[in-house]
C-alpha positions, 0 to 999 in steps of 0.5 A: 499500500505504502508503495502504491501511495508513494507512486501516486504522490510522485505522480502529482508532485511531477505533474505539479512540477510541470507547471510551477511557472504557470499563474498562481491562485491569486492571479485569477483575480489580477487576470479578471481585472486585466480582462476587463481593461482589455475589453473597454479598451479593444475598440478606440472608439469605445475607449472608457465606454461601459462594455454591454453583454451584447458586446461580449456575446458578439465577440463569442460569437465571431469565434463560434462562427470560425469553429463551426465553419471549420468543423462543418466543412470537415464533416459535410464539405460545406458550412453555415447557410446565408441565413446563419451568418447575416446580422439582424440589421440585414448585413450579410455575412462575410465569405468563407475561403477554403475548407473541405471535406475530410475523409474519416475512413481511416479512422472513424472514431475521429469522424464521429467526434468530428460530427459531434462537435460540428453539431455542437459548434452550429448550435452555440452559433444558433443559440448566441444569435438567438440570444442577441436577437437583432444585435447579433453581428453578421459573420466576418470573412473568414479564411479556413484555406488548407492550402500553401498561402493559408492560415493553418499553413501559416501557424504550422510553419511558425510553430515549426510543425512544417518546414518553411516551405511546407503546406499544412492541410488539416483536411488531408487526413484524420490526424491533421484534422486533430491538429487543426482542431487542437489550434482552436480547441484550447483558445476558445476555452481560455476565451470564455473563462476570460470573458465570464466576469464581464457578463452581467446578466446571470442568465447569459452567464449561466448560458456562457458557462455552459458553452464553456463546459461544452467547449472543455469536453471538446478541447479534452476529446481532441487532446485525449485522441492525439495522446492515445494515438502514441504517435511522438510526431503528433505529441511533438507538434502539440508542444510546438503549437502551444508554444507558439500561442504562448509567443503570440499571446504575450507573457502574463505581466507577473511572468514579465516580472520575474523574467520568465517565458510563460508556460500557461498553454500546454500540449500533451506531452507527458510527464514522468515514467513507469509507474509516475507516467502522467498524462496532460490532458487538462492544461491547468495551474498549479492550483488545478485551475484553468487559465484565461485569455483576454480578448486581445490575447485570443485576437493575436492568436487567431490574427497570427499576430503578436503585434497591434492589429485589427485583422489577419489569419483566420479572420482576414479583415478582422471580426465584427462588433466592437471587440476587434483590436489585439490592443 
C-alpha cells in the first residue's frame, strides 16, 4: 500500500512541477481585472465606454462562426447557410475561403467526434444569435484554407510543425484534422473563461458557462485522441503549437516581472515514466485551475500576429463587433 501511495504522490508532484511556472491562484483576480481593461479599450472608438453583454456575446459569436465553419466543412464539405451568418440589421454575412471534407475512413472514431463537435458548434452559433436577436453581428470574412497561403500553413510554419516551404492541410487526413482542431479548442476554453467576469446578466452568464463546459469537453476529446494515438510526431506538434500560442498571446504581467517565459498553454506531452507516467490532457495551473485569456490575447492568436492589429490570419478583415483589436 505504501509503495502504491508513493507512486501516486510522485505522479502528483511531477504534474505540479511541470506547471510550477504557471499562474497561481491569486493571479486569477489580476487576470480578471486585466480582461476588463482589455475589453474596455479593445476598440479606440469605445475607449472608457461601458462594455455590454451584447459586446461580450458578439465577440464569442465571432469565434463560434470560425469553429462552426471549420468543423462543418470537415464533416460535410459545406458550412453555415447564409441565413445563419447575416446580422439582424440586414447585413449579409462574410465569405469563407477554403474548407474541405475530410475522409475519416481510416479513423471512423475521429469522424464520429468531428460530427458531434460540428453539431455542437452549429448549435452555439444558433443559440448566441437567438440570444442577441437583432444585435447579433454578421459573420466576418473567414479563411480556413489548407493551401500553401492559408492560415493553417502559416500557423504550422511559425510553430515549426512543418518546414518553411511546406504546406499544412488540416483536411488531408484525420491526424491533420485533429491538429487543426487543437489550434482552436484550447483557445476557445480560455476565451470563455476570460470573458465570464464581464457578463452581468445571470442568464447569459449561465449560458456562457454551459458553452465553456462544452468547449472544454471538445478540447479534452481532441487532446485525449491525439494522446491515445501514441504517435511521437503528433505529441511533438502539440507542444510546438502550444509554444507558438504562448508566444503570440504575450507573457502574463507576473511572468514578465519574474523574467521567465510564460507556459500557461500546454501540449499533451506526458511527464514521468513507469508508475509515475502522467498525461497532460487538462492544461491547468498548479492549483488545478484553467487559465484565462483576454480578448486581445485571443485575437493575437486567431489573427496570427503578436503586434497591435485589427485583422489577419483566420479573420483576414478582422472580426465584427466592438471588440476587434489586439490592443
